[in-house]
C-alpha positions as CSV (number, residue, x, y, z in Angstrom):
1,M,49.7,39.7,-8.8
2,A,50.9,35.7,-8.6
3,R,50.0,33.6,-11.5
4,G,46.8,32.2,-11.5
5,R,45.5,34.1,-8.8
6,R,42.3,37.2,-9.4
7,E,41.6,40.0,-7.9
8,L,38.0,40.5,-7.9
9,F,37.2,43.7,-5.5
10,T,39.5,46.0,-3.9
11,E,38.2,48.7,-1.2
12,R,40.9,51.8,-0.1
13,V,40.0,53.3,3.3
14,T,42.2,56.2,4.6
15,A,41.9,57.2,8.4
16,G,44.7,59.4,9.7
17,S,47.9,58.0,9.2
18,R,46.5,55.0,8.4
19,T,45.2,53.1,4.8
20,Y,43.3,50.1,4.7
21,L,43.0,48.1,1.9
22,F,40.0,45.2,1.9
23,D,41.0,43.0,-1.5
24,V,38.6,40.0,-2.4
25,K,40.7,37.6,-4.5
26,E,40.3,34.1,-5.9
27,S,42.8,31.7,-5.6
28,T,43.2,29.1,-8.9
29,D,41.0,26.4,-7.3
30,G,38.0,28.9,-7.4
31,T,38.2,29.7,-3.3
32,R,38.1,33.2,-2.8
33,Y,39.4,35.4,0.4
34,L,39.4,38.2,1.7
35,V,43.2,40.2,2.5
36,I,42.6,43.1,4.7
37,S,45.8,45.1,4.9
38,E,47.3,48.0,7.3
39,L,49.5,50.8,5.6
40,R,50.8,52.4,8.3
41,Q,53.0,55.5,7.8
42,N,56.2,55.5,10.2
43,T,58.5,58.4,10.3
44,S,61.5,56.5,8.7
45,R,59.5,53.6,7.1
46,Q,55.6,52.2,6.4
47,A,54.6,49.6,8.7
48,H,52.2,46.9,6.8
49,H,50.1,44.3,8.4
50,R,48.1,41.8,6.1
51,L,45.1,39.3,7.5
52,M,43.7,36.7,5.5
53,I,40.3,35.2,5.7
54,F,39.4,32.4,3.7
55,Q,35.7,31.4,2.3
56,E,35.1,28.8,4.4
57,H,35.9,31.3,7.3
58,F,33.5,33.8,6.5
59,A,30.8,33.4,8.7
60,A,32.6,32.9,11.8
61,Y,34.5,35.7,11.2
62,N,31.7,38.3,10.6
63,Q,30.2,36.7,14.1
64,G,32.9,37.8,15.5
65,Y,33.4,41.1,14.4
66,G,29.9,41.7,14.8
67,K,30.3,40.8,18.4
68,A,33.4,43.2,18.8
69,M,31.6,45.8,16.9
70,R,28.5,45.6,19.4
71,F,30.9,45.4,22.2
72,L,32.5,49.1,21.2
73,G,28.9,50.1,20.7
74,I,29.5,50.2,16.5
75,G,27.1,48.5,14.4
76,G,23.3,47.8,13.5
77,K,21.5,50.3,11.5
78,W,23.0,53.6,12.5
79,W,26.1,52.1,11.5
80,R,25.4,50.5,8.2
81,L,23.7,53.8,7.4
82,A,26.6,56.1,8.0
83,L,28.9,53.7,5.5
84,R,26.3,54.4,3.0
85,L,26.5,57.9,3.6
86,R,30.0,58.0,3.6
87,S,29.9,56.3,0.3
88,R,28.3,59.1,-1.1
89,N,31.0,61.2,0.4
90,T,28.3,63.1,2.6
91,M,29.4,61.9,5.9
92,H,33.0,61.2,7.6
93,L,32.9,58.1,9.9
94,P,34.2,58.8,13.5
95,G,38.2,58.5,13.3
96,A,38.4,59.3,9.4
97,K,40.6,62.0,8.4
98,G,38.7,65.2,7.8
99,K,35.8,64.1,9.7
100,A,32.5,66.5,10.4
101,Y,32.7,66.8,14.3
102,S,33.9,64.5,17.1
103,V,31.8,63.0,20.3
104,D,33.7,65.6,22.7
105,E,32.4,68.4,20.4
106,K,29.2,67.1,20.5
107,R,28.9,66.5,23.9
108,Q,30.0,70.0,24.6
109,T,26.4,71.0,23.5
110,H,24.6,67.6,24.0
111,P,26.4,65.8,27.1
112,N,24.7,62.7,26.7
113,A,25.0,62.1,22.8
114,Y,26.2,58.5,21.8
115,K,26.2,57.2,25.3
116,K,24.0,54.2,25.7
117,W,20.5,54.5,26.4
118,T,19.6,52.5,29.6
119,P,16.3,50.8,30.8
120,E,15.5,53.5,33.1
121,N,16.1,56.3,30.0
122,D,13.6,54.7,28.1
123,Q,10.7,54.2,30.7
124,Q,11.0,57.8,31.4
125,L,11.2,58.8,27.6
126,R,8.2,56.9,26.9
127,K,6.4,58.6,29.9
128,E,7.3,62.3,28.9
129,F,6.5,61.7,25.1
130,A,3.0,59.8,26.5
131,G,2.5,63.0,28.7
132,G,2.7,65.4,25.6
133,A,6.2,66.5,26.2
134,N,7.9,67.8,22.3
135,I,10.9,66.5,21.1
136,S,12.6,70.1,21.9
137,E,12.0,69.3,25.7
138,L,12.7,65.9,25.3
139,A,16.3,66.2,23.9
140,E,16.8,69.4,26.7
141,L,15.3,66.9,28.9
142,F,17.7,64.0,27.9
143,Q,20.8,66.2,26.6
144,R,20.8,64.9,23.4
145,E,20.3,66.0,19.7
146,E,16.7,66.7,18.7
147,S,17.3,63.8,15.8
148,A,18.2,60.7,18.5
149,I,15.3,61.8,20.2
150,Q,13.4,60.5,17.5
151,S,15.6,57.4,16.3
152,R,14.6,56.5,20.4
153,L,11.5,57.0,19.9
154,K,11.3,54.7,16.9
155,R,12.9,52.0,18.3
156,L,10.8,51.9,21.3
157,G,8.0,51.7,18.7
158,M,6.5,55.2,19.8
159,L,6.9,56.4,16.2
160,G,6.5,54.8,12.8
161,P,8.8,54.1,10.7
162,G,8.6,56.8,8.4
163,E,6.6,59.1,10.8
164,T,8.7,62.4,12.6
165,V,7.4,64.9,15.1
166,D,8.6,68.6,14.9
167,G,10.7,69.6,17.3
168,G,8.6,72.4,19.2
């Protein structure tokens, strides 16, 4: 570490052949900045890339990063929950080494797993649920997991935050 600079926080994430380092540092004048490093092991050598984001640019960076993640379908409440669970070693994030499953594997049993809900899907889900269809029937109809149906019903305001409905 260079003289006068302090390392305040470090987080290391391994995903396949890549390792990402998130380092929060403080310069001699008290300015904080984030250094994101990517380390990738090639057959003969290690590639290293680094991005530095300074304190005065955190908000703009975060806004742009958030937009990119939403475009990719990553973000929101589910993703934050996944990150919390990952930190407790109970779940692996998509693309991480040792993940519990892949989207392709999920789609073998639930073809619409992780696909975006359309307004037409939402309308049909509301109608079927209000008409008395149970979670198992809805999961089969929409070709999604029962937990996905429950989550969508909560998002649509048809179930309360702590409310669940039995599958069948």
